C-alpha positions in Angstrom: 0.0 0.4 -0.1 2.9 2.2 1.0 4.1 1.9 -3.0 0.2 2.7 -4.5 0.0 5.7 -2.6 3.3 7.1 -4.2 1.9 6.5 -7.4 -0.5 8.5 -9.5 -3.6 6.4 -10.0 -5.1 8.7 -12.6 -2.3 9.7 -13.8 -0.4 5.4 -14.8 -4.7 5.5 -16.5 -4.9 8.6 -17.6 -8.4 9.6 -16.5 -9.7 12.6 -14.3 -10.0 11.5 -10.6 -13.8 12.0 -11.2 -14.1 9.3 -13.5 -16.7 5.9 -12.1 -15.8 2.5 -12.6 -17.1 2.0 -15.8 -14.6 5.0 -16.9 -11.8 3.5 -14.6 -12.1 -0.5 -16.0 -12.1 1.1 -19.2 -8.9 2.9 -19.4 -8.0 -0.2 -17.5 -8.3 -2.5 -20.3 -6.5 0.1 -22.6 -3.7 0.7 -21.2 -3.1 -2.6 -20.1 -3.5 -4.3 -23.7 -0.3 -1.9 -25.1 1.7 -2.1 -21.6 1.2 -6.4 -21.5 4.6 -8.2 -21.1 4.1 -10.5 -24.3 3.7 -7.3 -26.5 6.3 -6.1 -24.8 9.7 -8.9 -24.4 12.0 -6.0 -25.2 10.9 -3.9 -21.9 12.3 -5.1 -18.8 9.5 -2.3 -17.2 7.3 -3.5 -18.9 6.0 -6.3 -16.3 6.0 -3.6 -13.5 3.8 -1.3 -15.2 1.7 -4.2 -16.0 1.7 -4.7 -11.6 0.6 -1.6 -11.3 -1.9 -1.1 -13.6 -4.0 -3.7 -12.0 -2.8 -2.0 -8.2 -5.0 1.0 -9.9 -7.5 -0.9 -11.3 -7.9 -3.0 -7.2 -7.6 0.8 -5.4 -9.6 2.8 -7.9 -12.8 0.1 -8.2 -13.5 -0.4 -4.5 -15.1 2.2 -2.7 -13.2 2.6 0.4 -9.7 2.2 -0.7 -10.7 4.9 -3.6 -11.8 7.3 -0.7 -8.3 6.1 1.1 -6.6 7.3 -2.1 -8.5 9.7 -2.6 -8.1 11.8 0.7 -4.3 11.2 0.5 -4.1 12.7 -3.0 -5.5 15.7 -1.6 -3.4 16.1 1.1 -0.3 15.6 -1.3 -1.5 17.8 -3.2 -2.0 20.2 -0.8 1.3 19.5 0.5 2.4 20.4 -2.6 0.4 24.1 -3.2 1.8 24.6 0.1 5.4 23.8 -0.5 5.1 25.9 -3.5 4.3 29.0 -2.0 6.7 28.2 0.6 8.7 28.0 -2.5 7.5 31.6 -3.9 7.3 33.0 -0.4 11.2 31.9 0.6 11.8 33.2 -3.4 10.9 36.5 -2.5 11.9 36.4 1.1 15.9 35.7 -0.7 15.2 37.8 -3.7 14.1 40.4 -1.1 17.2 39.7 1.3 19.7 40.0 -1.6 18.0 43.4 -2.7 18.4 45.2 0.4 22.0 43.2 1.2 22.6 45.0 -1.9 20.8 48.6 -1.4 22.8 48.3 1.8 26.1 46.7 0.1 25.3 50.2 -2.2 24.7 53.0 0.1 27.7 51.8 2.3 29.4 52.4 -0.1 28.1 55.5 -1.5 28.6 56.6 2.6 32.1 55.8 2.4 33.0 57.7 -1.0 30.2 60.8 0.4 32.3 60.5 3.8 36.0 61.0 2.3 34.0 64.0 -0.5 33.6 65.2 3.2 36.9 65.1 5.1 38.2 65.8 1.9 36.2 69.2 1.8 37.3 69.4 5.7 40.8 69.4 4.3 40.6 72.1 2.0 38.4 74.0 4.0 40.6 73.6 7.1 43.7 74.8 4.4 42.2 77.5 3.1 40.7 78.6 6.2 43.9 78.5 7.1 45.0 80.7 4.2 42.5 82.9 5.0 42.8 83.4 8.7 46.3 83.9 8.4 45.8 86.4 6.0 42.8 88.1 8.5 45.7 88.4 11.1 48.5 90.1 9.0 45.6 92.9 8.1 44.2 93.7 11.1 48.4 93.3 12.9 49.0 96.3 9.7 45.1 98.2 10.9 46.6 98.3 14.7 50.1 99.7 13.2 48.4 102.3 11.1 46.6 103.3 13.9 49.6 103.0 16.5 51.5 105.2 13.9 48.5 107.6 13.3 48.4 108.1 17.0 51.7 108.5 17.1 51.7 111.1 14.9 49.4 112.6 16.7 51.1 112.5 19.8 54.0 114.2 18.0 52.4 117.1 15.9 51.4 118.7 19.4 53.5 121.2 20.8 55.6 118.7 23.1 58.6 118.1 21.9 59.7 114.1 22.0 62.4 113.8 24.7 65.2 112.6 23.2 68.7 111.4 25.3 72.0 111.4 24.7 73.6 107.8 25.8 77.2 107.5 26.0 79.4 104.0 27.7 83.4 103.2 28.0 84.4 101.3 24.4 87.8 101.2 23.7 89.7 101.9 19.4 89.3 98.6 18.1 86.5 96.8 20.4 84.1 94.8 17.9 81.6 95.0 20.0 81.4 98.4 21.0 81.2 97.5 24.5 79.1 95.0 25.4 76.2 97.0 23.4 74.6 96.5 20.6 71.5 98.0 18.5 69.7 94.8 19.8 70.8 95.3 23.1 70.7 99.4 24.1 66.9 98.6 22.2 65.4 95.9 24.7 67.1 98.5 27.5 65.0 101.3 26.1 62.1 100.1 24.9 60.6 98.0 28.8 60.2 102.2 29.8 57.9 102.9 26.8 57.7 103.6 23.0 61.2 104.3 21.6 60.2 106.0 18.2 64.1 106.4 17.5 67.4 104.8 18.7 70.5 105.8 16.3 73.8 103.8 17.3 77.1 106.0 16.4 79.0 104.1 13.8 81.7 106.6 13.7 82.2 107.2 17.2 82.0 104.1 19.3 80.1 104.5 22.8 77.7 106.9 21.8 74.0 106.7 21.1 70.6 108.9 21.2 67.4 107.8 22.0 64.1 109.3 20.7 60.7 108.1 23.5 57.2 108.8 22.1 56.4 109.8 25.5 59.0 112.0 28.5 57.2 109.8 31.1 59.7 106.9 29.2 62.1 109.2 29.3 62.3 110.1 32.9 62.7 106.4 33.8 65.3 105.5 31.4 67.3 108.3 33.2 66.5 107.5 36.4 66.8 103.6 36.5 68.7 102.4 33.1 72.4 101.6 33.9 73.1 98.9 31.6 75.6 96.5 31.7 77.2 96.9 35.2 80.3 96.2 34.2 80.3 99.2 31.9 77.7 101.0 32.8 75.5 103.9 31.0 75.5 107.5 31.2 72.6 109.1 30.1 71.8 113.0 29.7 69.0 114.6 27.9 69.4 116.3 24.7 65.9 117.7 24.6 61.8 117.8 26.2 63.3 117.4 29.7 61.2 118.5 32.0 61.1 121.4 34.5 62.4 121.3 38.0 59.7 120.2 40.8 57.3 120.1 37.0 55.6 117.1 36.3 56.0 115.6 33.0 54.5 116.9 29.9 51.7 114.7 28.8 50.5 114.6 25.1 46.8 114.0 24.5 47.4 110.6 22.6 50.5 109.9 24.1 48.3 107.7 26.4 47.8 104.9 24.2 49.7 102.6 23.0 52.3 103.5 20.3 54.6 101.5 18.4 58.6 101.2 18.2 59.6 102.5 15.0 63.4 102.0 15.9 66.1 102.9 13.4 70.4 102.2 13.5 72.7 105.6 12.6 73.3 104.8 8.8 69.6 105.5 7.3 67.1 102.6 7.2 64.5 102.4 4.6 60.8 102.4 6.7 58.3 99.8 6.2 56.2 100.0 2.7 52.8 101.2 3.6 50.6 98.6 3.4 47.4 100.3 1.7 45.3 97.4 0.8 43.2 97.3 3.1 39.9 99.4 3.2 39.5 100.2 6.7 42.1 102.9 6.2 41.1 106.4 5.4 42.7 108.6 3.3 43.3 110.6 6.3 45.1 107.8 7.8 47.3 107.5 5.0 48.0 111.5 4.1 49.2 111.4 8.4 50.9 108.2 8.4 53.3 109.4 5.4 53.8 112.4 7.2 54.3 111.5 9.9 57.1 109.3 8.4 58.7 112.1 6.4 58.7 113.7 9.9 61.1 110.5 11.3 63.0 110.2 8.7 63.7 114.1 8.6 64.4 113.8 12.9 66.0 110.5 12.1 68.8 112.9 10.1 69.0 115.8 12.0 69.4 114.0 15.0 71.8 112.0 13.3 73.7 115.3 12.2 73.8 116.3 15.8 75.0 113.6 17.0 77.9 113.7 14.2 78.3 117.3 14.9 79.0 116.5 18.8 80.8 113.6 17.9 83.5 116.1 15.9 83.7 118.5 19.0 85.0 116.0 21.6 87.5 114.5 19.1 88.9 118.3 18.9 88.5 118.6 22.9 90.6 115.2 23.0 92.9 115.7 20.1 93.7 119.5 22.0 94.0 118.1 25.6 96.2 115.4 24.3 98.6 117.8 22.7 98.8 119.9 25.9 99.5 116.6 28.0 102.4 116.3 25.1 103.3 120.3 25.5 104.0 119.0 29.0 106.1 116.3 28.8 108.2 118.8 26.5 108.8 121.5 29.1 109.5 118.3 31.6 
């Protein structure tokens, strides 16, 4: 019976499941005649096929057996339908899964590409931002410098004369270190008291310089406290702008504002090129800066000539002293 259940008896007889007993027997006779072993001596399966036809006739012509077989057949077909449905759902699920995996892979690749693009843009912006930041900082520095210089010009335009000090120290002839005092060292000594407008170190006479401060208070503090190198102290004296005895130092109206250090050596130096690209600078500011630079150049020239003249006079006096001493030695 187990083998019969596995067979499609209706298909074997080539009849419909709704066929009656008469139709079943007729189909059996027709099929048996064509499948009988005597008519198919060369077919090794002819006997098995004929045996299956006999079983089909036996089952399908018995009401109870046919009912049981039909029940099994219906259950089997329902199982096949469910399996086909499950197969369809599995296939759809598999296709959906593969589609989602493909979409996820595509999205991941797109995310990676977008992330790389974003990182590249961030890097580019960082580099460009750094350059722009440096440019803005430089423009801001230049603007602040111009504003400071304009304030210095405003302070210098008043009737108060900027204070200037004569600076001396011991320096032997041929001393390349100039007694241990260089331009940078002197500048570091004086700028701690306030803004230095000019510093001129004599290139002809060793141990001599002139310093010009932006305000009188800075010059007073330098005279009172600055000694320079203890092993070779500085000697400071007033050239101009000395306060009156018992009086208070004069303060220009704009001197309270911070002013820049505009230093120069004895030798003439070319002033820094004016930057006029910033839109923040007005025409009046630019004109004031030009006038201030011209005034500073004239002041440096005047100071240099003054120091040179004083050096020459001191040289003449020293020469006269040497002649007198030589005359005394000859008389002795």
